C-alpha positions, -999 to +999 in steps of 0.1 A: -057-253+315-021-260+306-032-276+273-052-245+263-020-223+268-003-244+241-027-231+215-021-194+223+004-191+195-025-196+170-038-161+179-009-144+160-015-161+126-053-157+130-048-120+138-025-116+108-050-134+085-078-112+099-058-080+092-051-090+057-087-099+051-099-066+064-073-041+052-056-060+023-020-066+015+006-037+015+018-024-019+048-001-025+047+029-049+072+023-077+061+048-104+042+080-107+035+108-132+034+144-121+034+180-133+068+195-124+063+232-130+093+233-154+119+218-130+118+180-133+151+173-116+147+197-087+139+177-055+125+208-038+101+218-066+064+215-059+049+185-078+013+178-085+010+140-089-014+128-115-012+090-114+005+065-090+015+029-095+019+004-067+032-032-068+027-059-042+014-093-035-019-088-053-003-074-085+001-039-099-024-011-094-023+023-113-048+048-100-052+086-101-035+105-073-056+116-044-052+153-035-021+154-058-002+130-035+011+094-038+016+076-005+046+053-004+026+023+009-010+016+003-032-015+011-052-032-016-076-061-014-079-089-039-113-092-056-133-087-087 
């Protein structure tokens, strides 16, 4: 039983691998385009986001904004 306890540390890397396989890797928003309603430098102005660009481990992804919003972090999976 003591020998089995030595292998408990393997649960952490296996859990991390499973989470990456299921959800993907995190990507951070670095760029976006938006409609500014005539006030591009006003931080309090309402903005309707059009496209968002995320960069992370799997590369760069540019997609249309969902509901005029760009989340700061999004998960993407590698694949064809």
